[in-house]
N, C-alpha and C positions, 0 to 999 in steps of 0.2 A: 670448242669449234671443231677440233680435229678428233675428239674422242680419245685422245691420248692423255694418260694421267701425268701429274707433275712429278718433280724430282723425288718427292717423298716415296713414290712407288719403288724407285731404285734402292733407296735406303732400306725399305722394308724387305725387298726381295733378296738383296745380298745378305741381310741379317738372317733371313729364313734359310738361305743356302748354308750359311755357316753354322746354324743351329741344328740343321737336319743331320742326324747320325748317318744317314745313307749317302749324304752328299759331302758332309764336313771334310772328309779326307781329301777332297778335290778342290777345296775352296781357293787354293793357290792358283787354280786355273781360271779365276775370274778375269775376263777380258772386258774392255769397254772401248767405245769410240764416241767422240763428240762430233756431230755433223752440223756444220753451219752453212746457211744459204746466203749468198751475196745478192745484191741488187734488189732486195725485197722492197726497200723504200722507193726505189726508182719504179718498180712495177706498180706499187700503190698509186704513185703520182701519175704515171702514164696510162695505166689501164683501169685504175680505180681500186678501192680497198676490197671490193667483192672479188676481183680477180686475184689479188694477193691471198685472200682467205681461201679461195678455191685451190690455188697452187699449194698452200700448206696442207690442205686436206688430202690432195693427191699424193704429196710427198709422204705423209703419214701412212697412207694406204700402201704405197709402194714399199716402204721400209718394213711394215708388218708382214706383208706377203713374202717379201724376200727372206726375212728372218725365219718365218715358219717353214720355208722350203730349204734353206741352206744350212741352218744351224741344227746340230744334233742334240745339244743339251738345252736346258731351260734358259730362257732369256726374258729381258724386260726392257720395254721401250718407254721413254719419258720425254716430254717436251719441257724445256726450261725457259720458254719465253722467246718471242720473235720467231726467227727461223732456225732455232737451235734444238737439236734432238740428241738424246743420249741413248745408246743401245748397249746394255750390259748383258753378258752371257757367261754362264758357267760351262765354258767350252774347253775341253782338254785338247788344245791344238797348239801348234808351234806359232812363233811370231810370223813366219813367212805365210802360214795359212791364214792368220788373222788379217794380214795385210792384203792378201788376195781377196778375202771377203770384203774388205773395205773398198778396194779398187773396183770390184764388181758392183757394189752398192752405189758407188759414185757414178759409174756409167749408167746405172738404172735411173738415178735421180736426174741426170743430165739430159735424159730423153725429153723431147718436146712435150709440153702440157697444153692441151687445148682449153681455152676459157672462152666465154661468150664474146669477148672483145678482141680475140686474136690467139696467137700461138706464143707460149712463153718457153724460154729456155733458162734453166737455173744452173748456176755454177757452184756445186758443193765443194766444201773444204772439210777435211776430216782429220782429227787428231786421234791417235791410237795409244792404248797402253795395256800392259799386262800387270794386274794388281800385285803389289808386293806384300806377301804374307797376309796379315790381317789389316792391311791399310784401310783407313777410313774412307767412306765415300767422299767426304769433304776434301781429303787429300787428293783423291783421284780426280775430282772435278777441278781442283785448283791446277793440277798438272795438265789436264786436258785443255782447260781454258787458256792457259799460258801458251801452250803449243799451237792451239788453233789460231790464236792471234798472230803468232809468228808465221805460220804457214800462209795465212791470209794476206800478209804483207809482202810475200814473195811473188815474183813474177813467174807464172807458170806452175807454181807449186800447188799440189792438191792433197797429198797425204804426208803426215809426219808422225813420228813416234814421240810420245810425251817425255821420254828421257833424252830427247834431242838427237837420237840416232835415226837418220833418215833411211839408212839401209840396214835392216835388221840382220843380225847374225844368223848363221845356219846355212842353208843352201842358197847360193847366189842365183840370180836370174838365169845366168848362163848354164849353171848346173841343172836348174829346174827344166830349162828348155831341152837340155840333153837327156834328162830323165824322161821327158815326154816322147822324144824320138825313140828311146829304148822301149818305152811302154807300148808304143804303136807297133814297132818291129817285133816285140816280144808278145804281142797279143794280150796285153795286160789291161786294156781298157774294157771295162765291163759294160754290157748293154742291158739296160733294164727296159721293161715294157709297161707302159701305162694303159690299162685296159679301157676300151671304149664300149658303150652299150647303146642299144636301141631304146628310145623313149617310148616306143609303141608297146613293147612287151618285156623290157628289161633284159633282153637277150644279149649275150656277148657278140660284138660285131668285129672286133679287131683290137689293135693296140698301136700306140705311138712309141717309137724307139727313142730311148734317152741314154746318154752316156754318163758313166761315173768312173773315176780313176781312184783306186785305192793305193795311194802312194805309200811305200814302205816306211817312210819317216814322217810325212806330213799328215797321213791319215786320209780319210775320204775327201775327195775334191769333186764337187758337183759340176754339172754341165757348164754353168755360167763361168765359173773360175777356170775350168778346163779350157774353154775356148778363149778366155782372156790370155792364158799362157800361150796357147797355140797362135793367137794373133800376134803376140809380142815376138814370137819366134818365126813368124811368117810360115806357119805350118797348118793353117786352118783348112785349106783344101785337102791336104794329106789326111788330117784327122777326120774330116767329113767323109772322105772316101772310105776310110777304114771302118767308120761306124756303119755306113750304108752297106758295105760288103758283109760285115759280121751280122747285121740285122737281117739281111736278105737270106743269107745261108741258114740262119736259125729259123726264120719264118717259113722256109720252103717245106718244112716238115709239119706245119700246122694242118690240121684236118679241116674239112669243110671249106667255107668261103670267107674265113676270117681275113680281114684286111690288115695291111701293114702301112703305117704312116712314118715317113722319114722327113726330117727337117732339112731345108735348103738354106745355105748360108750366103751372105753377100759375095764371099770369095768364090763360091760355086758358080753363081750367075755371071761373075766377072770373067770366068774362064771360058774361052771359046771351045774347049774340048769337053765341057761338062756333060752335055747331052750324050755324046758318043761314049764317054766313060760310064755314065750311069746305065745306059742301055746295054752296054757290054756286061756290066755287073748283073743286071736283071737276067740276061740270057744265060750267063755262066751259072748263076745260082739255080735257075729253073723255076724261080718264083713267078707265078702268072702276072703279067703286067696289069691285067684288069683288076687285080686285087691290091695294087700299090697306089698309095696317095703320097704326093710330095707337098709338104707344107711350107709355104713361102710367106714371110712377113713383109710388111710395108718397108721396113728398113732395108731389106734385101733388094727391093724393087726401085728404090729412089734413084740409083745411079744411072740406069739405062732401061727405061720401061719398054722401049721398042725392041731391044735385044731380048729382054725377058719374055715378051710376048711371043717372039719367034721361037724361043727355046721351049716354052710351054706348049706351043702349038705342035712341035715335034713330039713331045711326050704324049700329048693328048691323042695324036694320030696312032700311037702305039697302044692305046687303051689305058694309059696311066692317068689317074685323076689328079687334079690340082686343088689345093685348099689355100685360101687366104687366111693366114694364121694371125692370132692376136688382134682380130678386128675390133676396133673401138679403143685400142690402147695408144694409137698414134694419131696421124692426121685424118684418118678415115677418108682418104682421097678416093672419091667415087669414080674418078677417071679410070682407076684400075679395073673396076667392074665393067667398064665399057670396052676396054681394049684388050683385056687379058682373058684367055680361055679358062675360066674358073668353073669348078664343080661344087665346091663347098665354101661356106663362110664359117670360120671357127671363131666364136665370140671369145674375147678376152675375159678373164675372171672379173675385171672391173665393171663389165656390163651386166654381171650376174649378182653382185653383192647386195644391192638394195631392192631387188625385185620382190622380196617378201614383205617389205614395209613401206615402199615409196611408189605411189601411183605413177609418178613421172618416169621412174626407171622402167616400170612395166610398159608404159606407153612407148618409150624408146625401143624396148625389146620388140614390142608388137610391130612397130614401124619397120624395124630391120628385117623381121621375118616376112612381112608383106613385100618388102622390096626384093628379098631373096626369092620368094615365090614367083614374083613377076619376071625375074631373071633366070628362073629354073635352077636355082641354087639351093642345096640342102644346108641346113644350119646345124652346126655342132656347138654345143654349150660346154665350155671348159670351166673347171674350178667349182663343180657342184659339190658342196660339202654338207648340205642339209636336205632332208627329204622335202621340206617345203619348197626349196629352190627347184628341185627336180619336178615337182608337181606343176610349178608355174611355167617352166620352160616347155614341159610337155603340153600343157594347156594352150600355150601361145603358138605352138606349131613347130618347135625345133624337132629335128629328127633323131639326133644322137647326143650323147653326153659322156664326159669323163670327169673324174674327181674323186676325192677321198671318201665321198659318201659310199661308193661301192668298192673301190679298190685303190690302193696306193701303187706307185711304180714297183715292179717286182722282177725277180730274176726270170730267165727264160724257162727254167724248170718249173717254177711256181706258176708261170703263165700257162704252160702246157697242161699242168694239173688242173688249173681253173677251166681251161678250154675243154678238157675231157669231162669234167663234172657238169659243164653247162650243155654238153651235147646230148 
């Protein structure tokens, strides 16, 4: 149903890692997590088994996409029945880093899931472990299962380590939050750029700014985990401001009419001074406002749509474009399209996955593009990984795309090189 293999795949994959001479020295870095979903039986009774099956499929897709984007080493996902999934990775990371990954994944799974009969919210519980030497998969699963049962019985508990230590050794949360402030003040947050292309002629049109933190002890921390730390420390607005400033100062040297896209967080929209601060950054950097796009997700809009509309109108008056990001991943509240001054719809990768094989997926895509055309919105397709996907979104009328098919997120220097070669 989910397309995810059974637990035998984890047995085989870990055995292959340990047998591979190129990987074998690192097998002590095998990490695993067992994710369990609560309330599945209630969902099946209330909404029907089709809704429960659909929720499981969505969870499987979210885990796979998350792992492909956040994990550096090889990984394997398996479903072991009901609402339980095992994610194993040959990831050379600290315990703190693995817990951050799990916390980020739990947040992703907890986001609303739309099914034909309503909106579902799942409550994931996760058990974590770092494999001991050549520990068998059976032993790993036994420890994970016991721990997951324990954390599921706790009120408010969500994550736990299989050895019973709820707070992993290493850098404490307070230390990690202090590290983040130091990284921001010391300009240690790296900005990567995800290139965007025109579907009409495959030309480079700009890039989306993304953040990465290369922690001296924990290693690479992606944007999701980075903002999780920032939110815990109440530094999201400061981090967002830092990223925007660094991206604008970098992009001002781009040649031609290449566009820069910057993500807007809920903390940004909650700040009454955000518009003033962002416009000051744009003026100080010298980057042309007409070439700037601010990407806003539904999650950022939920708290106060009226205030968000006023802020976006101010940006739009200065020539800055607004994109509704991750369209199709949340509620798809069409009211936003009525009241907000939008210029782009950016399709979530979940709206792209099945378009090469499922006529219904193509029909949905076609309807969204037709609606966007009627509202004078341009459509950006995100997560294009295959040439066949690019051909479909081009045929159906999308204007732009980004994804691993053409380019992965890259450093500022590599993007400038790409821009020079494309000119």
